[in-house]
N, C-alpha and C positions, 0 to 999 in steps of 0.2 A: 675712452668712455668708461666711466665707473659703473660697476654692477651693483644695483641695490638688492636688498634682501628680497623684495617682491619679485624682481626680475629673476633672481636665482631660484626662488621657489617655483615660478612658472616654468623655467628652463628644466628643473629637475622633474617636475610633473610631466612635461612633454616627453622627456627621455624615458621615464617609466612607462608612459602610455605606449610609446613606440615598442618597448619590449613586451607589451601585453600584460604587465603586472597589475594594472589598475582596472582592467576591464571587468565589468560585472558579469557574473554567470547567470544565464537565464535558467529556467526550470528544466528545460530539456538537456542542457549541457550538464547541469548538476546531476541529473538522472543518469546520464551516460557515465559520468565519473564514478558515481556511487554504485551503479549497476542495479539500482532498485526499481521495482515496478510498484505502482500505486493502485489500490483497489478500494472500493467502498462496499461494505457488506452490511446488509440489514437483516434483522431477525424478525420475521413476520409469523412466528409460531408462538405457541403458548408455553414453551419450555426454554430453559437455558441450554445452550449448545456449546459443548467443549469441542475445540478444533485445534489443529496444529498447522503452523505455517513456518517454514524454515527451521524446523526442529524446536520451535517455541510453542508452548501451549497457551491458549486463550479461552476465555469464556465470554460469550455474548448473551445477554439477557433478552427476554421477550420485548419487542418494540425498540430495541437498541440499534443504533447505526454507528459503525466504526470505520475509520480509515486505516488501512494497513499499507506498509511498505514491505516488499518481499524481494529476495534475490532470485528465488526459483519460480515463484508464482504458482506453486502446487499446494493445494489445501487438502487436508485430510480431516474427516469428521465421522462420527457415528450416525449412520442414516436411520437407525432404529431407535425410537424413543422409549422402548420398554426397558426396564431396569436390568433384567437378567439376559438380555439379548444384545449382541454386539454385531453390527453390520458395518464394517469399515468401508468408507468410500473415499477415493482419492481422485482429484481432478485438477487439470491445469486451468488457471484463470487468465483471461485475456486482459491486457493492460488497459487502463482507463475505462473499464466497464464497471457498472454497478451490478451487484449480485444480491440475491435475497434467499435466506433460508425460508422455506414454506412447507406446509404439510402436504403430503401426497394425497390427492383426492381418490386414487384407486386403492390405496392401502392406508388405513388410518394410523398405522404405526410407523410409517416411513416419513422421512424428511428429505426434501430435495434442496439442492442449491442450484439456482438458475439465474441467468442474466435478467435484469429488469427490463 
């Protein structure tokens, strides 16, 4: 029996599939391989907020919503909006949750980051 080009291609494809080289990665498998965690953060304050995630600095403007991928899931930001005051705050973020920066109601100078 002679092997046609189409038969050879189908044969090669099935061999590769058996080795697992053609399987698609779903989102969870890709996350495990990359080690990243995804978060959505919204800025519901009236000021821009500088923050750090995995030793990279970011700026989020008022009303902006951003999606981040992080290896550590630890965010650091200045919780005091006054210019000459610095109140560093660091907190771990839970994966797949949405967070928002918002003004603290008990102290008008403070900013909080909390789950939505």
